[in-house]
N, C-alpha and C positions, 0 to 999 in steps of 0.2 A: 610862376606862382609857387608859393610855399604854403603848405598846410601845417598847422600846429594843433596837436591834441594833448590836452593836459589831463592828468589823473592824479589821485592820491590825496585829495582833500578830505575833510571830514570833521568830526567833533572829537575834541581831546580835552582832557583836564589840564589846568595850568601845571607847568613843569614837565609835561609830556612831550612826545616827539611825533613828527610826521615827515614823510618824504614825498615831495611832489615830483612828478615826471612830466616832461614835455617832449613828445615825439614829433619830429619834423619829417615831412615828405615833400616830394616835388623837386623843385630846382634848388636843392639844399646847397649846391656848390656856389650859389650866389650869396650865401650868408657868411658874415664874419663875426658877428656878435649875437649872443643870445642872452636874454635876461628874464628876470622875474620882477613883476610889478605887483602892487596890491592897491586895492581901493576899499576903504572902509565907508560905511554909510555916512553921507554928509561931508566926506572929505575928498580931496583930489587924489588921483592916482599917483603913486610914488614908486620910485625905483627901490627895489629890495636888494637885488644882487645881479651882477652881469659877468659874463665870461667871454673873453675875446678868443679868436681862433688860435692864437699862440698860447693860450692858457692863463693869461693875466685875468685877475678877478677884481671886482669892485663891490663894496658893500655899503649899505646905509649904516650910519652910526648906530642906529637903534637895534641892529641885528648882528653887529660884529661880535664874534666870539660865540654866537649861538647858532647861526645859520651857515651852511656851506653849500656853495654852488659848484657843480662839476658837470662834465660832459663826457659822453661816450661817442666818439666820432664814428665808430663802426656801426652804431645803432642810430646815429643821428638823433640822439636823445640828450637832453639836459635835465639835471636833477637839482632839487633844492632840499637839502636835509635840514630840517628845522628842529632844534633841540631847545629845552628849557623854555617852552612856549609860554607866553603871557596872554592874558585876556586882551591886551591892546594889539596883539598880533591878529586878532579876528578881522577878516576881510575877504574879499574875493581876490584870488591870486591869478594873475595873467602871465602867460608866457609871451615873450616878444622876440622876434628874429629881425635883425637888421643886416642889410647887405651893403654892397659897395656903391649902389646908386640910391638916390633919394626915394625912388619908387619901390625899392626893396625894403619894405617895412610891413611886417606881418604880426598879427595878434592872434592868440588862441581865444577860446570861448570863455575861459575863466573857470576856476574851481574854488568852491567855498571852503574856507578854513575857519572853524569856530573853536575858540578856546574858552572853556568855562572856568570860573574861579572857584 
């Protein structure tokens, strides 16, 4: 099992920045991809950004150039630096860890990000 604990959400004005953190513990050696997803009220959960063990990254078009995902392997932590935030970025942000087996699929509890206009 892998446990994920997110932190760093909050309320920020449009144009501001936030950094989310997701600390993984447990059988972290089974994980090869970590990502951030978000879910706004009334909408489906969507991928925001992901990072693979080799360092390759993937971003949703809506956040390219504004968000940066990174990981600190020594701390088993993944970060999401969010700049130039917009009201439409308001959502609950979830950390996800994916491993080599189908059963290796873990979610954090979520952290609220609210961007005011």
